[in-house]
N, C-alpha and C positions, 0 to 999 in steps of 0.2 A: 812125281814124288817130290821134286824140288819145290814146286808150287805149294804142295800140301804142307811141307815143313815150314815154309815162309809164313803161310797162313797161321799155322799153329804157334809159331814164335810171336806173330803179331797179336794173336788172341791172348797169349800169356803175358804180353807186355801191357795190354790194354788196362787203363785205369778208369773205373766208373765213378765219376764225381757227382755227388748230390749237393746242390747249392740251395740252402734254405734261407729264404728272405731275398728273393731275386728282384723285388721292386724298389729297393732303396738305392741310395747313391752308390754304395759299395756293391750291392747285388747286381745292378745293371752293368757296372764296369767289369765285374767278375764274369758275368755271362758273356759279354762281348770278347773278353780275353780268351776264354776257354773254348768257345765255339770253333770247331775245325782245327784245334790245336792237338797234335799228336803227342802222346798216345791216349789223350783224354776223350772220354765219352760223357757228355754233360746232360744231367737232368736237373731242372729247377723245381722247387717246391715253394708254394706261397698260397695264402688264402685266396688271393685274387687270380690265381692261375697264371697263365703265360704272360710274359712281358712283351709288350708290343713296341714297334718302332725301333727295333734293335739294329745296330750296325754290325752285321755278321759277315762282312767282307765277301759277299757272294756265296757264303756257306748256307747250310740248312739250320734254321732255328732249332734250339734244343727241345728235347721232350720236356713236358711240363706237367706237374701234378698240382691240382687244386686241393689244398688240405687245410683244415682248421686244427692247428696244433694245440689249441686250448681244450679240445675235446679228445681225451686219450683214446677212446674207442674208435672214433673216426680217424684219428691219426694213425693208429695201428693198422686199420684196414687199408688206408691209402698208401702207407709206406711199404706195405707188402708188395706193391708194384715196383718198389725200388730195392728189391731183395738182392740185386747184383752189386749194390754200392760197396766200393772199396775205400773211398775217400769222401770226407764230408767237410764242407765249409758252412759254418752256422753263423748267419748274419741277420737273423730275424730279430725284430724288436717291436714291442707294443707299447704305445705311449699311455701314461696315466697322469692324473693331475698332480700327484706328489711323488717324490722319490720313494717313500715307503710303499706306496701303492704299486710301483713298478716291479717290486721284488717277486711277489708270488706268481704273477702271470708269465714273466720272462723266464723264471726258473722252471715253471711247469712246461712251457713250450720246449725248452731244451731237453728236459727229462723225457717228455713224450716222444721227441725225435729219436733220442738215443735208445730208449726202451723199445720203441716201435721197430727200429731197424734190427735190434737184437732179436725180437720176437719173429721177425721175418727171416732170420737166419743170414742176414747180410754179412759178408766176409770183411767187415770194417777194419781197415789197417791204420788210418790216421785221421784225426779230427782237428780242424783249425777253428777255434772260437774267436769271434771278433769282440774285442773289448773296447776300451777307450780311456781318454784322459781323466775321466771322473774317478778312475781308480786312485788317482793321486790327490783327490779332493779339490781340483781346480774350480769346480762349480761352487765351492764354499767360500773361496777367497784366496788370497796369496798363499802359496805353498812352496815347499823346498824346490829350488831349481838349480841346475837341471835335474829333473826327476829321473830316477833310475828304477829299473825293474826290481832291484833288491831293496828298495825303500819299504819300510813297514807299512802295513795297512792302516787306514784311519777308521775310526768308529763309524759304522754305517748308520742308516740304511744305504746300501749301494748294491744293486743287483749284480754287478760284475763280480763281486766277491763270492756271492752265493752261487753264481753260475760256474765260476772256477772250481769251487769246492765240489759241486755236483759232477763236473767234468772229470776231475781226478778220481772221484768215487766210481763213476761208471767205467773209466779206463781200467781201473784195477779189477773191476767185476767182469768186464767183457773182453779185456785183453787188447785194446787198441792203443796206439800212440797218440799224443796230443801236443798241440801248440796253441798258445794264446797270442794274438797280435793286437797291439793297442795303437790304433791311429788317433788322430786328433783333428777335429773340424774338417771332415772329408769334403773335398771339392770335386764335383763331377757332374755329368749330365744326368739329371733326374728331375722328375716332378712327383708330386703326391708322396713326398717323403717327410717324416716328422723331424728330421735333422738336415735340412737343406738350406745352407747359408747362401749359396750361389744364386738360386732362384729368388730368394728374398731380396738380395741386393739388386738383381736385374729388374724385378717388378717395381721396386722402390724407385730405381733410376728412371724407368720408362714413365712412370706416373709423374715424377718430379719434372721431367722434361716436358711432358704434355701440359703440365700446369704452368710452365714458363719460369720455374724456379731452379736455382743451381743444385747440383748434387751435393747436398750438405751432409756431412758425416753425422749420423744420428746418435753416435755413442758418446761416452764420457771423455773428458779431456785427457784423463790418464790413459784411457784405451788408445787414443790417437797416437801417443808416443811410446807406448810399451812395446816390448818384443813379443811377437806372436808367431804361431806356426800353423801349418795346415798339412793335410795329407792328400795328395793327388789320388783320385780313385783308381786310375790306371796303374800308378806305382804300387798301390796296395794290392791290386790283383797280381802283379808280378811277385810281390813278396809272399802272397798266399801260395802261388805255384811253387816257389822255392821251399816254403815251410812244409808243404805236403810231401816232399820227396827227399829233403836233406836230412841225413842222420843228425846233423848238428842242431836241428830245430826241435827234435823230439824231446818232450818233457820240459819245454822252455817257454818263457814269456818274453816277448820282444816289443819295444816301442817301434812304431813305423810312422815316420813323418818325412817330409820332403828332404830334410837334411840341411835346410837353410832356415833363416828367421827373417821376419819382415816387420815393418812398422806401418800402420794404416796411413800415417801422414805421408808416406812415400808411395804406397800402392793406390790410395784413393784417387789422386789426380789421373792416374793411368786408366782407372775404371771410368772416370768421368769423360776422358778423351775417347774411350771406346764408344760412348753414347753421344759423342759430339756435343758436350755440354760443359759449362764451367764447374769446377769443384769449389766447395766452400768448407771452411774448418768446422769443428764440432759445434753442434747445438744439441745437447742431450735431449732426447725425446724417447717416448715409448712408441715403437712401431705398432704394437698391438692397438694402442689408442689412435695413433695418427692414421693408420690404414683402415680403421673400422668403417669409414664411410666411402671408401674408394672403389668399391666393387662396380658401381655404374661406370666410372671413368675407365676402369680396366676393360670392362665388356665392350666399351666403345673402341678402345685400342685394338682389341682382338678382332672386331668386325672391320675396322678401318684398314688394318694391315694383313688381314687374312690369316691370323694366327690359329694355331691348334687350340680349340676350345678346351679349357680346363676349369673345373668348378673353382670358384673363388676360395672356398674353404680348403682347397687342396693345392692351390697354386704357389703358396709360400708358407714359411714357418716363422711367423712374426715373433712368437715368444722365444724361439730358439735364437733368432737374430738379436733380440733384445739382450738375451743372456750373454752372447758373444761380445756384443758392443758395450756391455757393461763391465767387462773385465779390465780393470785399470792397472793390472799387474802383469809382469812377464809370464808368458806361458812357454816353457821350454822343457821338452822331454829329451833326454839323451838317447842317441841312436848308436852309440858305440858298441853295445852288446851285439846287435844284429849285424853290424858291419864286421866285427871280429869273427862272427859265426859263419860269414860267407856271403851275405846279401849286401850288395853295394849300390843298389838303385838309388837315384836321387832325381829331384826335379827342381827347377827354378819356380818359386811360388808365384812371382809376378806373371811369368809366362803361363803357368798352369791356370790361373784365374782367367786371364784373357783368352786362352785357347778354349776353355769350356764355355765362356760367354759367347765366343764366336760360333760354337756348335749349337748352342741354344738358339742363336739367330738363324743359322742355316736350317735348322729343323723347324723353324717357324713357331717357336715357343715365346720369343720376345721380339719386339720390333727392332 
């Protein structure tokens, strides 16, 4: 009888987490964080299916759903397999050529997820939506810093606003709690992601070294000296775990960054030292243009060093890197609100970048 009661109590405590968007920088870190973590039972959902090459600490890889969230009928059918979902982290994103074009598909995917779970009868308790620094207009140019969650919205298009409005509407309709977490420039182990700064830096460095040139900062002079911030992917995963269960997180929006600031002029020499090459100051260039003819050289590096083959079109995000390296102004989001609410996680940004580069090397994605 005692064993039966313990089992019943364990079942009652079990939280069934559905992670949508498992292949991105955030999604991979979230998957590795929650695998084997009590009392969570994790299922991932993505168009590409299961994530491979996970560090699951000897545990069992999570259940995985292959689902096209842009197809509402298909999404409803596949999400019926996740009808036990009690908690949801939504980290999916689809890239489009312009900001205006990103709105409709990204809102539709979130709507199809929430509506599909509701039709499946999922006992959804709490949803964490992943937002970002674009909510403050940082992609448009200099903005008010430090940015706070209470700052007024700017005129769109910006799909984050539309997703937040949809989330609040569905929360009222279906009766679940919600939290929005806003990271900025997430750094983590990932490939084939549309917002992957780390891999872009690593591939650029490897190709520069192979060509016998120094690791020259490709951004603007103002970017070199401005204050910047990043969010460690592991830190974000811990923040999401906190948000899913903390009463203080319900119905709130929180910035989530490492808690420190850095300047590229200080971090860049450390990145160069990691690759055992000299650093060089800014020479503004477009990596989209400069890397356009580098696929053959990269393929040679992959073969020479026995690296994991990754299609050149997916190995880095040159346009995203150009955008980051073109920001000649301070990027500062306040994290006071989430700290006062009870989450006190922090990371050293220099250490975060170097640690994730080391993992890319260990996993044979970079030389």
